[in-house]
C-alpha beads as a LAMMPS data file, in Angstrom:
LAMMPS data file: protein, C-alpha beads

100 atoms
99 bonds

1 atom types
1 bond types

-500.0 500.0 xlo xhi
-500.0 500.0 ylo yhi
-500.0 500.0 zlo zhi

Masses

1 110.0

Atoms # bond

1 1 1 369.941 -486.146 116.124
2 1 1 369.080 -482.531 116.880
3 1 1 370.293 -479.741 114.596
4 1 1 369.834 -475.968 114.485
5 1 1 369.996 -474.405 111.019
6 1 1 369.494 -471.134 109.170
7 1 1 370.024 -472.906 105.830
8 1 1 369.319 -476.509 104.873
9 1 1 372.326 -478.752 105.474
10 1 1 374.375 -476.159 107.397
11 1 1 374.205 -476.864 111.132
12 1 1 374.901 -473.994 113.507
13 1 1 376.493 -474.121 116.943
14 1 1 374.374 -472.468 119.631
15 1 1 376.635 -470.300 121.783
16 1 1 374.195 -469.327 124.537
17 1 1 370.508 -469.512 125.471
18 1 1 368.624 -467.162 127.788
19 1 1 365.078 -467.844 128.939
20 1 1 362.596 -465.177 130.040
21 1 1 359.103 -465.673 131.480
22 1 1 356.221 -463.235 131.127
23 1 1 355.232 -461.359 134.275
24 1 1 351.550 -461.435 133.300
25 1 1 351.214 -464.995 131.967
26 1 1 353.237 -467.823 133.533
27 1 1 352.824 -470.039 130.436
28 1 1 354.402 -467.435 128.080
29 1 1 358.155 -467.715 127.745
30 1 1 360.807 -466.437 125.346
31 1 1 364.149 -467.977 124.493
32 1 1 367.018 -465.837 123.198
33 1 1 369.356 -468.104 121.257
34 1 1 372.807 -466.726 120.441
35 1 1 375.069 -467.905 117.629
36 1 1 378.417 -466.120 117.629
37 1 1 379.843 -467.441 114.375
38 1 1 377.075 -468.432 111.958
39 1 1 378.151 -470.632 109.048
40 1 1 375.218 -469.862 106.725
41 1 1 375.037 -466.878 104.365
42 1 1 372.824 -464.581 106.439
43 1 1 371.886 -462.397 103.477
44 1 1 369.142 -464.822 102.442
45 1 1 368.036 -466.147 105.838
46 1 1 364.306 -465.986 106.575
47 1 1 364.000 -468.380 109.515
48 1 1 365.852 -470.457 112.086
49 1 1 364.959 -474.159 112.222
50 1 1 365.471 -476.468 115.163
51 1 1 364.992 -480.083 114.044
52 1 1 365.035 -483.375 115.912
53 1 1 363.218 -486.709 115.850
54 1 1 359.982 -485.044 117.060
55 1 1 359.884 -482.629 114.140
56 1 1 360.732 -478.991 113.524
57 1 1 360.500 -475.813 115.597
58 1 1 360.740 -472.594 113.605
59 1 1 361.639 -469.065 114.711
60 1 1 361.454 -466.029 112.428
61 1 1 362.654 -463.268 114.789
62 1 1 366.349 -463.074 113.832
63 1 1 368.581 -460.126 114.734
64 1 1 372.145 -459.279 113.844
65 1 1 374.217 -458.300 116.889
66 1 1 376.962 -455.663 116.714
67 1 1 379.379 -454.185 119.232
68 1 1 381.158 -450.929 118.360
69 1 1 380.072 -451.394 114.749
70 1 1 381.580 -454.888 114.502
71 1 1 379.444 -457.982 113.849
72 1 1 379.521 -460.279 116.888
73 1 1 376.789 -462.783 116.055
74 1 1 373.113 -463.478 115.645
75 1 1 370.295 -463.524 118.174
76 1 1 367.165 -465.596 117.528
77 1 1 364.062 -464.975 119.628
78 1 1 361.647 -467.905 119.958
79 1 1 358.301 -467.176 121.656
80 1 1 356.412 -469.948 123.466
81 1 1 352.769 -469.281 124.341
82 1 1 351.939 -472.558 126.090
83 1 1 353.392 -475.027 128.540
84 1 1 353.427 -477.668 125.771
85 1 1 355.579 -475.413 123.552
86 1 1 357.957 -474.800 126.477
87 1 1 358.296 -478.530 127.202
88 1 1 358.923 -479.227 123.501
89 1 1 361.659 -476.566 123.407
90 1 1 363.267 -478.052 126.543
91 1 1 363.338 -481.522 124.967
92 1 1 365.007 -480.097 121.849
93 1 1 367.644 -478.252 123.894
94 1 1 368.391 -481.413 125.910
95 1 1 368.952 -483.276 122.650
96 1 1 371.328 -480.483 121.592
97 1 1 373.279 -481.049 124.814
98 1 1 371.952 -478.151 126.884
99 1 1 370.360 -479.080 130.201
100 1 1 367.062 -477.245 130.622

Bonds

1 1 1 2
2 1 2 3
3 1 3 4
4 1 4 5
5 1 5 6
6 1 6 7
7 1 7 8
8 1 8 9
9 1 9 10
10 1 10 11
11 1 11 12
12 1 12 13
13 1 13 14
14 1 14 15
15 1 15 16
16 1 16 17
17 1 17 18
18 1 18 19
19 1 19 20
20 1 20 21
21 1 21 22
22 1 22 23
23 1 23 24
24 1 24 25
25 1 25 26
26 1 26 27
27 1 27 28
28 1 28 29
29 1 29 30
30 1 30 31
31 1 31 32
32 1 32 33
33 1 33 34
34 1 34 35
35 1 35 36
36 1 36 37
37 1 37 38
38 1 38 39
39 1 39 40
40 1 40 41
41 1 41 42
42 1 42 43
43 1 43 44
44 1 44 45
45 1 45 46
46 1 46 47
47 1 47 48
48 1 48 49
49 1 49 50
50 1 50 51
51 1 51 52
52 1 52 53
53 1 53 54
54 1 54 55
55 1 55 56
56 1 56 57
57 1 57 58
58 1 58 59
59 1 59 60
60 1 60 61
61 1 61 62
62 1 62 63
63 1 63 64
64 1 64 65
65 1 65 66
66 1 66 67
67 1 67 68
68 1 68 69
69 1 69 70
70 1 70 71
71 1 71 72
72 1 72 73
73 1 73 74
74 1 74 75
75 1 75 76
76 1 76 77
77 1 77 78
78 1 78 79
79 1 79 80
80 1 80 81
81 1 81 82
82 1 82 83
83 1 83 84
84 1 84 85
85 1 85 86
86 1 86 87
87 1 87 88
88 1 88 89
89 1 89 90
90 1 90 91
91 1 91 92
92 1 92 93
93 1 93 94
94 1 94 95
95 1 95 96
96 1 96 97
97 1 97 98
98 1 98 99
99 1 99 100
């Protein structure tokens, strides 16, 4: 079972995912993962964990998103520097129910 969590035991629902590829290096990709209504207390969050039967993927680039001064969600940026990291991320997202 695949889960995405800011805090242990509190699974988050991924709202949207956007993928970007580097212009200079075809193997480098970034995923922007959006969570519109996080369940965890974000005041103590240091990382975003994506766990499944293969193990854990961790992202530390977490940003609060606001529109007109109102909190609208969280954006997590996960950088992938190799084709193997990209394929691993795709397998995780498929297990979460997102076709990649």
